N, C-alpha and C positions, 0 to 999 in steps of 0.2 A: 031820840032821847037827847035832851040838852045837857051839855057837860058844863059843870061849874068851872070857873077860872079863878086862879090865885095869881095876883100880880106881885112884883117886887115890893111895892108899897105894903101890900098885905103881909108878906113875909117879914118885912122890916118892922111893922107894927107888932106882930106876934113875937118876934125876937126881942124887941124893946120891952114889951110887957113881961116876958119871961125872965129876962136878965137885968132888969132895972137900968136899961140904957135909954138914951133919947132915940127917937125914930131916926134922926139924922145919923147918929152913931151906928145904929144897926144897918141902915142902908149903905153906909160907907163900908162896913164889914162885908156885906153881901157883894157890893161892887168889887171889893178887893179879891174876894174868892173867885168870882167869875173872871176877872182880869188875869188872875194867876192860872186858872184853867186854860184860858185862851192863850196865854203866853207859853204854856207847856205844849199846847197843841201846835202852836206856830213853830216850836222847836222839834216837832214830830215826836213828841214824847206821849206815850199812852198814860192817861190819867185814870187811876183806879181808886175809887172811894168805897171802902169796905162797907158792906151791907147796903150799898146804894147802886153802884154800877161802874162801868168802864166807858171812857171816851176813847175811841180808837180812830186812827186815820186809815181808811181803806182806799185802795186804788182800783178803779174800774179799768178794765183793759179796753184798748181801742177796738172798735168793731164796725161792721158795716150794717147800716140800718136802711129802712125804706121810708121815704117821704110819703106820708099817707095821702097827700093831695095829688102828687104827680106820679107816684109809684116808682120814682127814680131812686137808685141806690145812692146813699150818702155815707161818707166816712164820719164816724163818731169818734172823736179823739179820746185818749185815756184821760182820766181826771181823778183828782183826790177828793174824797168825801169824808166828813166826820160822821161817825156812827156811834150811837149810844147803845150799850148792851146792859140792860138792867140786871141787877143781882137777883138771885133766886127769891130772896125775901120780898123784893119789890114786885116781881112778877106774880107772886102768890097773893099779893094784896088786891090785884085787879082781876083775878079769876072769878 
């Protein structure tokens, strides 16, 4: 099944049409929102958007893995990952 895609330009045009903005203004607002979310994530702050979801930083623990080609043990270091947890309302839309 092919999944449809929506780009930032598409969102900008929809927002411009709905709120009588120029496409440039709406894209600037979208850019600002994403920069704000990224800035909060950089400060290690959880971003919670009601009825949409949460962006959290998760840390994976260091562990020992196996190289599938050589079968040798390798150390996999701990690292931080950004995880998105959709709100219940969003989850229900895709069921």
